[in-house]
TIBAZA-393228 format. One record per residue (C-alpha): y, x, z negated; residue number from 1. Coordinates in steps of 0.1 Angstrom, whole numbers. Layout:
! residues N
Y,X,Z,NUM
...
***
This chain:
! residues 896
-1781,296,-68,1
-1746,297,-51,2
-1729,330,-55,3
-1694,333,-70,4
-1664,346,-50,5
-1666,379,-70,6
-1703,383,-62,7
-1696,377,-25,8
-1669,405,-27,9
-1694,429,-42,10
-1676,431,-76,11
-1695,434,-109,12
-1700,400,-126,13
-1718,413,-157,14
-1711,439,-183,15
-1742,459,-175,16
-1732,460,-139,17
-1698,474,-149,18
-1715,505,-165,19
-1729,515,-131,20
-1695,530,-123,21
-1701,561,-145,22
-1720,591,-133,23
-1751,599,-155,24
-1738,631,-171,25
-1701,621,-175,26
-1689,612,-210,27
-1687,574,-216,28
-1680,570,-253,29
-1665,596,-277,30
-1651,597,-312,31
-1631,623,-332,32
-1653,650,-346,33
-1685,635,-330,34
-1708,645,-301,35
-1701,623,-270,36
-1723,597,-255,37
-1729,601,-217,38
-1733,572,-193,39
-1770,578,-189,40
-1774,577,-227,41
-1752,546,-230,42
-1772,527,-204,43
-1804,536,-221,44
-1789,526,-255,45
-1778,492,-241,46
-1813,486,-227,47
-1829,495,-261,48
-1804,472,-279,49
-1813,443,-256,50
-1850,449,-262,51
-1845,451,-300,52
-1825,419,-301,53
-1851,401,-279,54
-1879,413,-302,55
-1859,399,-332,56
-1856,365,-316,57
-1821,369,-300,58
-1816,359,-264,59
-1790,348,-239,60
-1763,324,-251,61
-1773,329,-287,62
-1744,341,-308,63
-1746,373,-329,64
-1718,379,-354,65
-1709,416,-358,66
-1693,431,-389,67
-1688,468,-385,68
-1660,492,-391,69
-1639,503,-361,70
-1653,531,-342,71
-1679,540,-315,72
-1708,521,-332,73
-1688,489,-331,74
-1680,495,-294,75
-1716,501,-285,76
-1728,472,-306,77
-1705,450,-286,78
-1718,464,-253,79
-1755,461,-263,80
-1752,428,-280,81
-1732,412,-252,82
-1758,424,-226,83
-1784,403,-244,84
-1764,374,-261,85
-1729,363,-271,86
-1712,390,-293,87
-1688,378,-320,88
-1671,408,-337,89
-1655,398,-370,90
-1627,415,-390,91
-1644,436,-418,92
-1613,427,-440,93
-1623,391,-442,94
-1631,375,-475,95
-1660,354,-485,96
-1644,321,-475,97
-1634,335,-441,98
-1670,346,-434,99
-1683,312,-445,100
-1660,295,-419,101
-1666,318,-390,102
-1703,322,-394,103
-1707,285,-397,104
-1684,277,-368,105
-1701,302,-345,106
-1735,288,-353,107
-1745,325,-356,108
-1781,332,-348,109
-1779,366,-367,110
-1754,389,-384,111
-1753,425,-373,112
-1738,448,-400,113
-1741,482,-415,114
-1746,468,-450,115
-1713,483,-462,116
-1698,448,-464,117
-1718,429,-490,118
-1696,397,-488,119
-1706,391,-452,120
-1742,397,-459,121
-1741,374,-490,122
-1725,346,-470,123
-1751,351,-443,124
-1779,348,-469,125
-1762,317,-483,126
-1762,301,-448,127
-1797,314,-441,128
-1786,335,-412,129
-1808,366,-406,130
-1790,399,-414,131
-1798,428,-390,132
-1789,463,-403,133
-1773,490,-381,134
-1781,526,-390,135
-1765,557,-374,136
-1764,594,-379,137
-1730,611,-375,138
-1747,642,-361,139
-1760,621,-332,140
-1739,611,-301,141
-1710,587,-309,142
-1721,550,-307,143
-1759,555,-310,144
-1777,535,-337,145
-1809,516,-345,146
-1814,480,-356,147
-1837,467,-383,148
-1843,435,-401,149
-1861,402,-402,150
-1865,383,-369,151
-1850,349,-362,152
-1881,336,-344,153
-1890,340,-308,154
-1862,346,-283,155
-1854,314,-263,156
-1840,333,-233,157
-1848,370,-232,158
-1837,397,-208,159
-1803,407,-196,160
-1775,381,-196,161
-1764,366,-163,162
-1729,361,-150,163
-1725,326,-164,164
-1740,334,-198,165
-1716,338,-228,166
-1708,375,-234,167
-1681,372,-261,168
-1671,346,-286,169
-1638,350,-304,170
-1615,327,-324,171
-1578,322,-318,172
-1555,334,-346,173
-1551,300,-361,174
-1516,307,-375,175
-1505,271,-369,176
-1538,252,-368,177
-1575,255,-373,178
-1588,285,-353,179
-1605,275,-320,180
-1635,293,-306,181
-1632,308,-272,182
-1665,315,-253,183
-1660,341,-226,184
-1687,345,-200,185
-1700,378,-185,186
-1681,369,-154,187
-1649,363,-174,188
-1648,397,-191,189
-1661,416,-160,190
-1632,401,-140,191
-1606,410,-166,192
-1619,446,-169,193
-1617,449,-131,194
-1581,435,-131,195
-1571,462,-156,196
-1588,489,-137,197
-1569,478,-105,198
-1535,474,-123,199
-1536,508,-140,200
-1554,526,-112,201
-1580,539,-136,202
-1606,564,-124,203
-1633,587,-136,204
-1606,612,-146,205
-1591,589,-171,206
-1597,590,-208,207
-1584,562,-232,208
-1576,568,-268,209
-1584,534,-283,210
-1567,527,-316,211
-1569,489,-313,212
-1593,470,-336,213
-1625,461,-318,214
-1627,426,-332,215
-1598,418,-309,216
-1598,411,-272,217
-1572,438,-265,218
-1593,467,-277,219
-1626,454,-265,220
-1616,447,-229,221
-1586,470,-222,222
-1596,499,-243,223
-1634,499,-240,224
-1646,478,-211,225
-1619,487,-185,226
-1624,524,-192,227
-1661,522,-186,228
-1657,499,-156,229
-1637,528,-140,230
-1663,553,-147,231
-1639,570,-172,232
-1643,575,-209,233
-1630,559,-241,234
-1624,577,-274,235
-1629,552,-302,236
-1608,560,-332,237
-1614,544,-366,238
-1584,521,-363,239
-1547,532,-363,240
-1536,558,-387,241
-1502,571,-376,242
-1507,604,-394,243
-1541,610,-378,244
-1530,597,-344,245
-1516,631,-333,246
-1547,650,-344,247
-1568,626,-323,248
-1543,631,-295,249
-1547,668,-297,250
-1585,667,-300,251
-1593,640,-274,252
-1566,649,-247,253
-1565,613,-234,254
-1547,603,-202,255
-1535,570,-218,256
-1536,548,-248,257
-1531,511,-254,258
-1517,494,-285,259
-1495,465,-298,260
-1458,471,-303,261
-1460,475,-341,262
-1485,503,-336,263
-1462,520,-311,264
-1434,518,-336,265
-1457,534,-363,266
-1464,563,-339,267
-1427,567,-330,268
-1419,571,-367,269
-1440,602,-368,270
-1435,616,-334,271
-1408,643,-341,272
-1430,658,-368,273
-1457,664,-342,274
-1435,674,-313,275
-1457,704,-304,276
-1488,682,-299,277
-1468,656,-279,278
-1454,683,-256,279
-1489,698,-250,280
-1507,665,-243,281
-1496,649,-210,282
-1502,612,-209,283
-1503,595,-175,284
-1490,563,-190,285
-1488,543,-222,286
-1499,506,-223,287
-1485,479,-246,288
-1498,443,-249,289
-1506,414,-272,290
-1470,409,-284,291
-1435,414,-269,292
-1424,450,-267,293
-1387,454,-275,294
-1369,472,-247,295
-1355,497,-273,296
-1390,506,-284,297
-1400,511,-247,298
-1371,534,-242,299
-1379,555,-272,300
-1416,557,-263,301
-1409,569,-227,302
-1384,594,-240,303
-1408,607,-267,304
-1439,611,-245,305
-1422,616,-211,306
-1446,590,-197,307
-1440,555,-183,308
-1448,525,-206,309
-1466,496,-189,310
-1462,463,-207,311
-1489,437,-200,312
-1494,401,-212,313
-1527,388,-223,314
-1545,364,-245,315
-1580,357,-257,316
-1585,327,-235,317
-1579,348,-204,318
-1603,376,-215,319
-1571,395,-221,320
-1549,405,-191,321
-1528,379,-172,322
-1498,398,-160,323
-1486,434,-160,324
-1458,456,-150,325
-1471,480,-123,326
-1472,518,-125,327
-1445,538,-108,328
-1434,541,-81,329
-1436,503,-80,330
-1407,485,-97,331
-1411,479,-134,332
-1386,456,-152,333
-1383,463,-189,334
-1380,431,-209,335
-1405,413,-186,336
-1443,413,-188,337
-1446,420,-151,338
-1463,402,-122,339
-1496,383,-120,340
-1523,409,-125,341
-1556,390,-120,342
-1553,353,-124,343
-1528,330,-107,344
-1497,326,-129,345
-1472,298,-126,346
-1444,280,-146,347
-1451,243,-154,348
-1426,217,-163,349
-1432,189,-190,350
-1442,165,-162,351
-1469,188,-149,352
-1450,200,-119,353
-1449,237,-110,354
-1414,250,-113,355
-1395,273,-89,356
-1382,308,-97,357
-1355,309,-123,358
-1365,277,-142,359
-1380,279,-177,360
-1412,262,-186,361
-1447,267,-199,362
-1467,296,-185,363
-1500,283,-170,364
-1529,303,-155,365
-1562,299,-136,366
-1586,325,-123,367
-1621,341,-128,368
-1611,356,-162,369
-1600,323,-177,370
-1623,305,-202,371
-1638,272,-191,372
-1628,257,-224,373
-1630,259,-262,374
-1664,253,-278,375
-1670,220,-294,376
-1634,210,-293,377
-1628,182,-268,378
-1593,174,-282,379
-1581,210,-278,380
-1595,212,-243,381
-1577,180,-233,382
-1544,195,-244,383
-1551,230,-230,384
-1559,221,-194,385
-1538,202,-170,386
-1545,198,-133,387
-1569,227,-133,388
-1544,250,-150,389
-1548,265,-185,390
-1517,260,-206,391
-1509,293,-225,392
-1485,277,-250,393
-1459,304,-241,394
-1425,296,-227,395
-1413,317,-198,396
-1393,321,-166,397
-1403,339,-134,398
-1379,356,-111,399
-1378,356,-73,400
-1401,387,-72,401
-1427,371,-95,402
-1418,391,-127,403
-1424,370,-158,404
-1402,370,-188,405
-1417,354,-220,406
-1389,336,-238,407
-1410,325,-267,408
-1441,310,-281,409
-1437,272,-279,410
-1452,269,-314,411
-1429,296,-327,412
-1397,280,-313,413
-1373,275,-342,414
-1358,240,-342,415
-1324,245,-358,416
-1309,210,-360,417
-1321,202,-324,418
-1312,236,-310,419
-1344,253,-298,420
-1343,290,-305,421
-1368,316,-292,422
-1373,342,-319,423
-1380,370,-293,424
-1343,367,-281,425
-1332,374,-317,426
-1357,403,-321,427
-1344,419,-289,428
-1308,416,-300,429
-1315,431,-334,430
-1335,459,-319,431
-1306,469,-296,432
-1288,482,-328,433
-1294,519,-333,434
-1298,514,-370,435
-1327,489,-366,436
-1363,503,-364,437
-1381,469,-362,438
-1371,432,-365,439
-1387,398,-366,440
-1369,364,-366,441
-1386,335,-383,442
-1378,300,-395,443
-1366,290,-430,444
-1367,254,-443,445
-1333,237,-444,446
-1325,203,-460,447
-1303,190,-431,448
-1311,212,-401,449
-1348,211,-406,450
-1351,248,-399,451
-1326,277,-403,452
-1330,312,-388,453
-1338,343,-408,454
-1349,377,-397,455
-1368,406,-414,456
-1353,440,-405,457
-1367,475,-410,458
-1338,499,-410,459
-1341,531,-389,460
-1332,550,-421,461
-1325,540,-457,462
-1291,525,-461,463
-1283,530,-424,464
-1272,495,-416,465
-1257,465,-435,466
-1261,428,-432,467
-1224,424,-423,468
-1226,451,-396,469
-1256,435,-380,470
-1241,401,-381,471
-1210,414,-364,472
-1232,432,-339,473
-1251,401,-331,474
-1219,381,-326,475
-1213,399,-293,476
-1249,392,-281,477
-1260,358,-292,478
-1244,323,-294,479
-1234,315,-329,480
-1262,291,-337,481
-1288,318,-328,482
-1275,344,-353,483
-1298,346,-384,484
-1283,330,-415,485
-1303,354,-436,486
-1312,390,-429,487
-1339,405,-452,488
-1343,443,-453,489
-1379,454,-458,490
-1399,486,-455,491
-1425,469,-433,492
-1429,435,-417,493
-1460,417,-429,494
-1485,414,-400,495
-1519,398,-393,496
-1551,418,-390,497
-1546,426,-354,498
-1511,439,-359,499
-1493,407,-347,500
-1464,393,-366,501
-1472,357,-378,502
-1437,342,-379,503
-1445,309,-396,504
-1459,328,-426,505
-1431,353,-430,506
-1409,331,-452,507
-1437,327,-477,508
-1448,363,-474,509
-1413,375,-482,510
-1408,350,-510,511
-1380,331,-492,512
-1391,295,-494,513
-1362,288,-518,514
-1338,308,-497,515
-1312,281,-494,516
-1303,283,-531,517
-1299,321,-527,518
-1276,325,-497,519
-1245,347,-499,520
-1224,316,-497,521
-1241,300,-526,522
-1239,331,-547,523
-1202,335,-540,524
-1195,299,-547,525
-1214,302,-580,526
-1194,333,-589,527
-1159,319,-584,528
-1140,289,-573,529
-1122,290,-539,530
-1085,295,-539,531
-1062,267,-527,532
-1060,283,-492,533
-1098,288,-490,534
-1104,252,-501,535
-1080,239,-474,536
-1097,261,-448,537
-1132,248,-459,538
-1121,213,-452,539
-1107,222,-418,540
-1138,240,-409,541
-1161,212,-419,542
-1140,187,-399,543
-1139,209,-368,544
-1176,218,-369,545
-1188,183,-380,546
-1208,197,-409,547
-1210,183,-444,548
-1198,214,-462,549
-1188,250,-456,550
-1194,280,-480,551
-1169,308,-484,552
-1191,332,-466,553
-1206,310,-440,554
-1201,324,-405,555
-1182,302,-380,556
-1206,309,-352,557
-1237,308,-373,558
-1227,272,-382,559
-1228,263,-345,560
-1191,270,-336,561
-1182,278,-300,562
-1151,290,-282,563
-1137,255,-277,564
-1140,247,-314,565
-1124,281,-323,566
-1093,270,-303,567
-1094,236,-321,568
-1097,253,-355,569
-1068,277,-348,570
-1046,247,-338,571
-1057,227,-369,572
-1048,257,-391,573
-1014,258,-374,574
-1008,221,-376,575
-1020,216,-412,576
-1013,248,-430,577
-985,263,-408,578
-1003,296,-403,579
-1006,311,-368,580
-1040,325,-357,581
-1055,336,-324,582
-1089,320,-318,583
-1103,355,-313,584
-1096,361,-350,585
-1130,344,-357,586
-1148,373,-341,587
-1138,397,-369,588
-1128,372,-395,589
-1156,348,-391,590
-1159,333,-426,591
-1135,312,-447,592
-1130,340,-471,593
-1122,365,-443,594
-1099,341,-426,595
-1080,334,-458,596
-1076,372,-463,597
-1063,376,-427,598
-1038,348,-432,599
-1025,363,-464,600
-1022,398,-448,601
-999,384,-421,602
-1012,410,-396,603
-1006,401,-360,604
-1036,398,-336,605
-1046,430,-317,606
-1047,428,-279,607
-1081,445,-276,608
-1109,422,-288,609
-1143,440,-291,610
-1168,414,-279,611
-1195,441,-278,612
-1186,475,-293,613
-1219,493,-289,614
-1240,504,-259,615
-1248,535,-240,616
-1228,528,-209,617
-1190,533,-204,618
-1171,503,-217,619
-1158,475,-195,620
-1123,461,-202,621
-1115,426,-190,622
-1080,411,-190,623
-1072,375,-200,624
-1062,347,-177,625
-1029,328,-178,626
-1037,312,-212,627
-1039,346,-228,628
-1071,337,-246,629
-1104,356,-244,630
-1128,339,-267,631
-1144,321,-238,632
-1157,355,-226,633
-1182,359,-254,634
-1211,346,-233,635
-1200,368,-204,636
-1202,399,-227,637
-1237,389,-239,638
-1251,384,-204,639
-1239,418,-193,640
-1267,434,-212,641
-1272,452,-245,642
-1261,487,-232,643
-1228,475,-218,644
-1198,476,-242,645
-1173,449,-235,646
-1137,447,-246,647
-1116,417,-238,648
-1078,420,-237,649
-1058,390,-249,650
-1020,384,-246,651
-996,398,-271,652
-982,369,-291,653
-1012,347,-286,654
-1012,340,-324,655
-975,331,-324,656
-965,362,-345,657
-950,382,-318,658
-931,375,-286,659
-951,375,-254,660
-944,402,-229,661
-924,391,-199,662
-933,416,-171,663
-967,425,-156,664
-957,462,-157,665
-950,460,-195,666
-983,442,-201,667
-1002,468,-182,668
-986,497,-200,669
-992,481,-234,670
-1028,473,-227,671
-1034,509,-215,672
-1020,522,-248,673
-1043,499,-267,674
-1073,507,-244,675
-1069,544,-249,676
-1076,539,-286,677
-1111,529,-277,678
-1115,552,-246,679
-1091,581,-245,680
-1101,593,-210,681
-1114,579,-178,682
-1131,570,-156,683
-1121,534,-166,684
-1139,502,-156,685
-1115,474,-155,686
-1114,437,-145,687
-1094,406,-150,688
-1099,369,-146,689
-1074,349,-125,690
-1040,362,-135,691
-1056,390,-154,692
-1067,405,-122,693
-1031,412,-113,694
-1026,429,-147,695
-1057,450,-142,696
-1044,458,-107,697
-1012,472,-122,698
-1031,490,-149,699
-1050,509,-121,700
-1017,518,-105,701
-1004,532,-138,702
-1036,550,-147,703
-1037,567,-112,704
-1001,578,-117,705
-1012,594,-150,706
-1039,613,-132,707
-1068,591,-146,708
-1097,579,-125,709
-1108,543,-123,710
-1144,536,-116,711
-1142,499,-109,712
-1115,472,-104,713
-1131,438,-107,714
-1110,408,-95,715
-1126,377,-110,716
-1116,346,-90,717
-1081,359,-86,718
-1059,339,-62,719
-1032,357,-43,720
-999,350,-60,721
-983,336,-28,722
-1012,311,-27,723
-1007,280,-6,724
-1017,244,-16,725
-1029,218,9,726
-1000,196,19,727
-1018,166,33,728
-1050,147,28,729
-1056,151,65,730
-1055,189,62,731
-1079,187,32,732
-1103,165,51,733
-1102,189,81,734
-1111,219,60,735
-1139,201,42,736
-1153,187,75,737
-1154,222,89,738
-1171,235,57,739
-1197,207,59,740
-1204,213,96,741
-1211,250,89,742
-1239,242,64,743
-1276,239,73,744
-1291,205,73,745
-1306,210,38,746
-1273,220,24,747
-1253,191,37,748
-1269,166,13,749
-1262,189,-16,750
-1226,194,-5,751
-1219,157,-3,752
-1237,149,-36,753
-1218,177,-53,754
-1184,165,-40,755
-1193,129,-49,756
-1204,138,-84,757
-1173,160,-90,758
-1147,132,-83,759
-1155,110,-113,760
-1154,140,-136,761
-1120,151,-122,762
-1107,115,-127,763
-1120,113,-163,764
-1105,147,-171,765
-1071,137,-157,766
-1072,105,-177,767
-1080,124,-209,768
-1051,148,-203,769
-1027,120,-197,770
-1039,102,-228,771
-1035,133,-249,772
-999,139,-237,773
-991,102,-244,774
-1007,104,-279,775
-987,134,-289,776
-955,122,-274,777
-922,140,-279,778
-936,157,-310,779
-958,179,-288,780
-928,199,-277,781
-919,209,-312,782
-955,214,-324,783
-957,252,-334,784
-993,255,-322,785
-986,240,-288,786
-954,259,-285,787
-971,292,-292,788
-998,285,-266,789
-973,271,-241,790
-949,300,-247,791
-976,326,-239,792
-989,308,-208,793
-954,301,-195,794
-944,337,-200,795
-975,348,-182,796
-968,326,-152,797
-932,338,-150,798
-943,374,-152,799
-968,368,-124,800
-944,352,-100,801
-918,379,-107,802
-943,407,-100,803
-934,429,-70,804
-965,433,-47,805
-972,468,-35,806
-1003,481,-18,807
-1026,503,-39,808
-1050,530,-27,809
-1082,519,-46,810
-1115,502,-41,811
-1121,467,-57,812
-1147,440,-59,813
-1135,404,-56,814
-1157,378,-72,815
-1147,345,-57,816
-1159,309,-62,817
-1162,282,-36,818
-1128,265,-34,819
-1123,230,-48,820
-1096,204,-50,821
-1064,211,-31,822
-1066,249,-30,823
-1062,264,5,824
-1089,289,18,825
-1063,316,25,826
-1056,322,-13,827
-1080,352,-14,828
-1069,367,19,829
-1038,384,6,830
-1059,409,-13,831
-1069,425,20,832
-1033,436,25,833
-1030,451,-10,834
-1063,469,-15,835
-1061,500,7,836
-1096,511,-1,837
-1128,492,3,838
-1126,455,-8,839
-1160,440,-14,840
-1163,402,-18,841
-1191,385,-37,842
-1195,347,-38,843
-1202,332,-73,844
-1211,296,-82,845
-1190,272,-101,846
-1153,264,-99,847
-1123,285,-110,848
-1124,271,-145,849
-1162,273,-148,850
-1170,310,-141,851
-1175,317,-178,852
-1195,286,-185,853
-1233,283,-185,854
-1251,286,-162,855
-1225,301,-138,856
-1216,330,-161,857
-1251,344,-157,858
-1246,349,-120,859
-1212,365,-125,860
-1227,388,-152,861
-1256,397,-129,862
-1233,405,-99,863
-1208,425,-121,864
-1237,445,-137,865
-1250,455,-103,866
-1215,467,-93,867
-1211,486,-126,868
-1246,502,-123,869
-1238,515,-89,870
-1206,531,-101,871
-1213,542,-136,872
-1233,574,-145,873
-1270,567,-152,874
-1275,569,-189,875
-1304,572,-213,876
-1310,550,-243,877
-1292,577,-263,878
-1262,575,-240,879
-1266,608,-222,880
-1261,608,-184,881
-1290,619,-163,882
-1297,623,-127,883
-1321,594,-121,884
-1351,574,-135,885
-1384,591,-127,886
-1403,561,-139,887
-1387,537,-113,888
-1370,512,-136,889
-1353,485,-117,890
-1320,480,-135,891
-1315,443,-140,892
-1289,424,-161,893
-1301,415,-195,894
-1328,442,-194,895
-1307,473,-200,896
***
């Protein structure tokens, strides 16, 4: 027989061989309040179990269903049964119909049970499946038992199972389809156990406290098998009981434990009550897997236990582990599931091609731990495998260093009117709020969109957060169409038997199938008729957004509105109703009712617009460009990360209710006064886009004169005011020719293609502008909306050209784009004569008017985040500065 690659490397390929790692007198299996089982006793017990099963007619590749309560007996029943046949642990909480399906689908040769579950035994009798009884004595070592019962006839293949025999048969969760049976060979599970040992650097000194259910791949392979494969020990608790967890922790003194995120959150809820135990028991690390771990939960866990949290990514079809963040001092990236940790991992496009770093697609795997296919399901196998790769059904993206971010489960993606929304992104945004303990986004049926977005939220404390506050909080983190239309506050989020949230069942579980008739907008509309102003606004909103109807309390951005439509709506309100509004008013007055109230109050727009008001880091203030508007910075604020507060500064008079300021110096002084309401003292972190960079430059001068410190001045694609334009086509061609010649061969084609593709766009844009001016004709000059916008922009341009340039002793970072059109290359050079400190230059993609557009804004946000993190004090999740990160977090945009 040809040996496998693992056999040739000398690695174990069977579960029995894995047990050879333990020394005879070392503890292998333990349980709270029970004598421990040594490796010698465990190996003897496994051999007796194999002999017993063979004598009862059970042999290799037969399937034995196991129904036992969580604990050491189930762990040893799995080990002993899998050494002789295929073990199939089933959830003891199943009902009769569940047992009927699983026992039939497994083709079980026998049922191994303690007799405590009469329904499983009854169904086995009904199906004429022999029932084998497990008996144990709690005074005996944990995990030891005897088997009795009627035989199933002679064993067809007796002895210990080989590498290619089935060791474990489990079913997928079946939340969206009929559960599929996954047969895993001895070699599959042995490989996965070895991968986990290697990733976590497990040794004989390690002891795992396993609180995962042992009818699930996570607990079986990571908790039990990997511990034994390292020669260490596993303490098998009877499931997770958050109140008992700390007693077990004190008694067992483990070096690590592994769990799903919902279990970690249950532990965190009790941690302060058991602080003395936590301080006494030193964990080497904590592991999380089987579902996405919110970064906020990871932060709280590490702070509570003073131990690094290692997030891994696994699934049944891979015998559990596929990727993992490494242990310190290697780089961990919170928010990712780490690097390949066993099998090969790639991202595949819809056409079957493997995608490069940075591109989103389906996660695919192949390797020694991956199943060869589902049992008796040719259709599922045809869909699951492609060109030798197993398709996980998860959507993800891999960075340049191989770290994988899961963006959603393809089957869980919410389809909101054609917009595909990954629930995990919404979960993470909600969990960033200090008042949220747990959250889960899920789909609701919608008559026109198909699906609408809802979210279940567990508050950190009763009455600690409101729906309005959360919606406003999310507005600075998510595009409008991704913000949940309905937030439901619950004491606990319904979960499946393994602790996973089953999103497609949440609407029914929470009684929300008829939610559309019970939205706040519907309730308000039923309570009173809209006023005349509200009715007019409803019509304008519907026309601007292209939707059939708008409720009084429907949020502009939740209805799919964006910054461009916000500007269009403000102009429409000005033209039709004669009321002046800044587009940024939609951030804090995002419903028809709130907009009507704002109009009736007559209050002018504030200069400071909080696009994200929360976060542990010092705030960043960003000054408007020549237009005076700032709503286009919403996406920029979101990409800077959940811990970075972001305040945009818009022009005075942008809503037409006040005169615009006419001097840069006056703008800077006014903005500083406004800024100090949010941050009374420095150091300040400032930036400005285009013309706004000059205002920020002057703000730094005035702050320094007042004795304040400035931590960062960010100049975002800011041209020098004495910029020069190209005067002849020949000069333009000469500059472009030199630029082309400087590029490598591979870049020349892209350069020419990019230039060629840009020309038609510029031509079309120019034609549209000319047509719009002609359509509006002379009336445009007297249009109040246009006059207000033109007045602010014209005043800003006059102020900029009148500004007296004087050098400033400060450091700055210039974020500049590649030049396009007729702009001369020297337009950035003048900054070198004005910044007397260090001037760092960073090249960003896109053109001058594209820096805040997708996908270019992501690069700008990443570059600015790196600059801020080098200059800002390092902060904890609670906002307190500290000297460094002992766990080696790599600070990346979008992960902090």
